[in-house]
KOLTORTI-717876 format. One record per residue (C-alpha): residue number from 1; residue in one letter; x, y, z. Coordinates in steps of 0.02 Angstrom, whole numbers. Layout:
// KOLTORTI-717876
 num residuo     xx     yy     zz
 NUM       a      X      Y      Z
...
//
This chain:
// KOLTORTI-717876
 num residuo     xx     yy     zz
   1       x   1747  -2270  -2456
   2       x   1911  -2184  -2505
   3       x   2069  -2327  -2506
   4       x   2255  -2308  -2526
   5       x   2373  -2442  -2544
   6       x   2558  -2439  -2489
   7       x   2605  -2624  -2581
   8       x   2556  -2674  -2736
   9       x   2487  -2856  -2668
  10       x   2355  -2735  -2568
  11       x   2293  -2652  -2734
  12       x   2278  -2822  -2816
  13       x   2184  -2892  -2675
  14       x   2059  -2733  -2684
  15       x   2036  -2754  -2867
  16       x   2011  -2940  -2840
  17       x   1867  -2902  -2714
  18       x   1782  -2776  -2866
  19       x   1838  -2624  -2757
  20       x   1964  -2557  -2877
  21       x   1858  -2378  -2895
  22       x   1883  -2348  -2716
  23       x   2062  -2343  -2741
  24       x   2123  -2160  -2737
  25       x   2311  -2173  -2729
  26       x   2457  -2328  -2752
  27       x   2628  -2364  -2714
  28       x   2760  -2305  -2844
  29       x   2776  -2513  -2867
  30       x   2575  -2546  -2901
  31       x   2568  -2580  -3093
  32       x   2414  -2714  -3081
  33       x   2296  -2724  -3124
  34       x   2300  -2622  -3296
  35       x   2220  -2427  -3261
  36       x   2313  -2401  -3067
  37       x   2478  -2327  -3150
  38       x   2338  -2179  -3169
  39       x   2326  -2139  -2997
  40       x   2417  -2035  -2868
  41       x   2584  -2108  -2796
  42       x   2606  -2097  -2623
  43       x   2771  -2178  -2594
  44       x   2932  -2165  -2682
  45       x   3110  -2237  -2659
  46       x   3285  -2168  -2668
  47       x   3349  -2315  -2767
  48       x   3400  -2316  -2950
  49       x   3305  -2502  -2989
  50       x   3385  -2505  -3149
  51       x   3561  -2515  -3074
  52       x   3633  -2697  -3077
  53       x   3550  -2810  -2941
  54       x   3724  -2798  -2842
  55       x   3709  -2615  -2820
  56       x   3537  -2601  -2783
  57       x   3576  -2721  -2642
  58       x   3730  -2636  -2580
  59       x   3617  -2465  -2589
  60       x   3489  -2553  -2494
  61       x   3630  -2615  -2360
  62       x   3671  -2431  -2321
  63       x   3527  -2356  -2331
  64       x   3464  -2488  -2182
  65       x   3633  -2474  -2095
  66       x   3624  -2291  -2064
  67       x   3424  -2304  -2015
  68       x   3374  -2212  -2182
  69       x   3197  -2275  -2249
  70       x   3216  -2375  -2424
  71       x   3042  -2312  -2460
  72       x   2978  -2148  -2419
  73       x   2780  -2098  -2384
  74       x   2716  -1926  -2483
  75       x   2644  -1861  -2323
  76       x   2566  -1724  -2407
  77       x   2498  -1819  -2554
  78       x   2417  -1935  -2439
  79       x   2337  -1787  -2320
  80       x   2266  -1739  -2503
  81       x   2170  -1895  -2537
  82       x   2103  -1923  -2360
  83       x   2075  -2086  -2367
  84       x   1971  -2180  -2268
  85       x   2082  -2339  -2281
  86       x   2262  -2361  -2299
  87       x   2322  -2515  -2333
  88       x   2510  -2578  -2307
  89       x   2614  -2716  -2231
  90       x   2723  -2790  -2090
  91       x   2819  -2921  -2176
  92       x   2975  -2834  -2261
  93       x   3055  -2658  -2244
  94       x   3119  -2670  -2411
  95       x   2986  -2715  -2516
  96       x   2862  -2589  -2450
  97       x   2848  -2463  -2329
  98       x   2862  -2511  -2157
  99       x   2702  -2497  -2050
 100       x   2761  -2446  -1909
 101       x   2840  -2272  -2010
 102       x   2641  -2260  -2076
 103       x   2568  -2266  -1911
 104       x   2703  -2107  -1865
 105       x   2637  -2024  -2015
 106       x   2457  -2027  -1984
 107       x   2462  -1996  -1819
 108       x   2571  -1857  -1860
 109       x   2434  -1803  -1991
 110       x   2292  -1826  -1887
 111       x   2210  -1675  -1917
 112       x   2185  -1738  -2089
 113       x   2183  -1918  -2074
 114       x   2108  -1918  -1889
 115       x   1965  -2056  -1966
 116       x   2081  -2148  -2085
 117       x   2104  -2342  -2030
 118       x   2259  -2411  -2043
 119       x   2251  -2605  -2117
 120       x   2448  -2683  -2100
 121       x   2449  -2862  -2197
 122       x   2575  -3003  -2149
 123       x   2556  -3138  -2250
 124       x   2719  -3263  -2235
 125       x   2609  -3418  -2325
 126       x   2462  -3466  -2447
 127       x   2361  -3493  -2318
 128       x   2415  -3304  -2234
 129       x   2361  -3231  -2423
 130       x   2211  -3291  -2389
 131       x   2163  -3237  -2238
 132       x   2222  -3047  -2276
 133       x   2109  -3054  -2423
 134       x   1971  -3097  -2279
 135       x   2044  -2971  -2189
 136       x   2028  -2814  -2321
 137       x   1870  -2894  -2380
 138       x   1801  -2859  -2211
 139       x   1870  -2670  -2176
 140       x   1784  -2634  -2364
 141       x   1630  -2733  -2312
 142       x   1639  -2852  -2452
 143       x   1659  -2998  -2320
 144       x   1579  -3146  -2438
 145       x   1677  -3080  -2606
 146       x   1830  -3091  -2482
 147       x   1772  -3277  -2416
 148       x   1743  -3330  -2613
 149       x   1925  -3258  -2667
 150       x   1991  -3328  -2513
 151       x   1934  -3524  -2533
 152       x   1984  -3493  -2735
 153       x   2154  -3459  -2697
 154       x   2201  -3592  -2563
 155       x   2078  -3750  -2641
 156       x   2173  -3702  -2820
 157       x   2363  -3710  -2740
 158       x   2299  -3881  -2639
 159       x   2193  -3954  -2801
 160       x   2347  -3930  -2922
 161       x   2466  -4043  -2810
 162       x   2498  -4204  -2890
 163       x   2459  -4356  -2812
 164       x   2562  -4444  -2668
 165       x   2704  -4566  -2715
 166       x   2765  -4485  -2884
 167       x   2931  -4430  -2908
 168       x   2957  -4251  -2884
 169       x   3089  -4131  -2955
 170       x   3209  -4051  -2827
 171       x   3197  -3860  -2867
 172       x   3304  -3711  -2822
 173       x   3193  -3554  -2817
 174       x   3307  -3414  -2828
 175       x   3250  -3222  -2777
 176       x   3389  -3135  -2797
 177       x   3564  -3154  -2885
 178       x   3693  -3056  -2836
 179       x   3708  -3079  -2703
 180       x   3610  -3251  -2697
 181       x   3435  -3255  -2605
 182       x   3328  -3416  -2606
 183       x   3151  -3384  -2612
 184       x   3047  -3412  -2452
 185       x   2877  -3380  -2395
 186       x   2747  -3445  -2486
 187       x   2850  -3498  -2632
 188       x   2902  -3687  -2568
 189       x   2703  -3716  -2560
 190       x   2684  -3655  -2746
 191       x   2813  -3764  -2799
 192       x   2752  -3912  -2705
 193       x   2575  -3864  -2781
 194       x   2670  -3859  -2954
 195       x   2720  -4050  -2937
 196       x   2924  -4012  -2855
 197       x   3010  -4016  -2680
 198       x   3087  -3852  -2639
 199       x   3249  -3901  -2584
 200       x   3294  -3713  -2527
 201       x   3173  -3666  -2415
 202       x   3037  -3719  -2305
 203       x   2858  -3652  -2300
 204       x   2838  -3483  -2220
 205       x   3037  -3459  -2198
 206       x   3103  -3282  -2233
 207       x   3204  -3295  -2386
 208       x   3367  -3296  -2355
 209       x   3556  -3272  -2424
 210       x   3659  -3416  -2472
 211       x   3827  -3450  -2568
 212       x   3821  -3539  -2731
 213       x   3918  -3678  -2668
 214       x   3813  -3704  -2544
 215       x   3664  -3721  -2666
 216       x   3751  -3829  -2774
 217       x   3755  -3960  -2619
 218       x   3575  -3968  -2624
 219       x   3582  -4037  -2785
 220       x   3430  -3974  -2870
 221       x   3373  -4051  -3038
 222       x   3288  -3881  -3086
 223       x   3320  -3709  -3068
 224       x   3181  -3558  -3043
 225       x   3236  -3371  -3076
 226       x   3103  -3265  -2982
 227       x   3168  -3115  -2949
 228       x   3088  -3007  -2839
 229       x   3034  -2852  -2908
 230       x   3074  -2876  -3097
 231       x   3013  -2968  -3229
 232       x   3089  -3099  -3359
 233       x   3177  -2948  -3469
 234       x   3272  -2912  -3307
 235       x   3291  -3087  -3238
 236       x   3377  -3136  -3430
 237       x   3489  -2965  -3428
 238       x   3538  -3024  -3253
 239       x   3577  -3205  -3279
 240       x   3694  -3149  -3429
 241       x   3789  -3029  -3331
 242       x   3800  -3158  -3189
 243       x   4016  -3202  -3174
 244       x   4014  -3312  -3020
 245       x   4108  -3463  -3110
 246       x   4022  -3572  -2953
 247       x   3845  -3507  -3023
 248       x   3888  -3528  -3218
 249       x   3942  -3715  -3177
 250       x   3796  -3745  -3077
 251       x   3682  -3683  -3207
 252       x   3773  -3770  -3359
 253       x   3740  -3939  -3271
 254       x   3537  -3891  -3196
 255       x   3388  -3862  -3314
 256       x   3364  -3651  -3278
 257       x   3201  -3576  -3308
 258       x   3153  -3402  -3261
 259       x   2972  -3316  -3229
 260       x   2901  -3157  -3187
 261       x   2932  -3157  -3017
 262       x   2872  -2967  -2991
 263       x   2701  -3013  -3049
 264       x   2679  -3199  -2992
 265       x   2783  -3245  -2859
 266       x   2860  -3103  -2757
 267       x   2689  -3018  -2708
 268       x   2569  -3099  -2583
 269       x   2410  -3082  -2669
 270       x   2291  -3187  -2785
 271       x   2408  -3196  -2941
 272       x   2506  -3322  -2827
 273       x   2404  -3463  -2908
 274       x   2464  -3405  -3090
 275       x   2657  -3416  -2998
 276       x   2632  -3595  -2964
 277       x   2529  -3642  -3127
 278       x   2706  -3549  -3216
 279       x   2805  -3668  -3106
 280       x   2722  -3819  -3151
 281       x   2750  -3770  -3350
 282       x   2942  -3774  -3312
 283       x   2951  -3926  -3229
 284       x   2839  -4004  -3366
 285       x   2963  -3940  -3487
 286       x   2865  -3782  -3581
 287       x   2940  -3613  -3623
 288       x   3055  -3526  -3745
 289       x   3224  -3600  -3762
 290       x   3366  -3453  -3748
 291       x   3537  -3545  -3736
 292       x   3537  -3636  -3570
 293       x   3396  -3519  -3486
 294       x   3221  -3552  -3545
 295       x   3094  -3449  -3488
 296       x   2898  -3430  -3477
 297       x   2843  -3285  -3570
 298       x   2783  -3136  -3456
 299       x   2606  -3137  -3516
 300       x   2559  -3312  -3535
 301       x   2417  -3400  -3430
 302       x   2416  -3565  -3391
 303       x   2263  -3684  -3372
//
């Protein structure tokens, strides 16, 4: 089977099912497992992702307000690849190409893609991620392996949870620093599994914009910086550039930790389990000191 994935989570799910060799094309953001970067890229973005977070957000808003795509699909490349299965998503029109746009392109290219099946993933929580794993597995004819991976994902997150009755630190999870967005969807469940209480969002809730004054009023015991689409070095750079006095005052008072959000918390795939483990490491106080900010090394793995 020939498979093209339009988001990193889908690529990681296909690989976790043992079907990485079936991939013939991926998105411009796909970087795991090692080797997928050599595959043809079928998406691109006009946004300069090396720009500061505030600039990226402003450009996103400009494109969305103008009705222009944040991520474009290379229809010609896609037609050349002739996939049997094309995996997209319907969760976020910023993180990956929208499923509606994909369906329009496939319809336009019906002569070349007439046999292509389009599969859209839409996980909002850990159970949804496991369901997406099973959905992909069914499409690939790998139902048994998908059931195993999905069950392992949910059971590991469930079994990590500490015993009821213990004191849970109040955890604030930041998905974007400027402007400030708090992480939602499956992240609150990862915090619960790690032994904390997410004070900024509920499981399944969309990520939302907040003010620094409002989040300070939540009285967190711990701040987790897990930027959507970026790893530890970029998060540290964004933190160093933060100039909002209320943000600086909050982080002066509250221990602040950074994890690789790009790899472990912003992608609805099997590696969210490692995200929960890294949040637990932060709660337990492990990591590397860097002034008032501490971080979990990008390539660290937790038992």
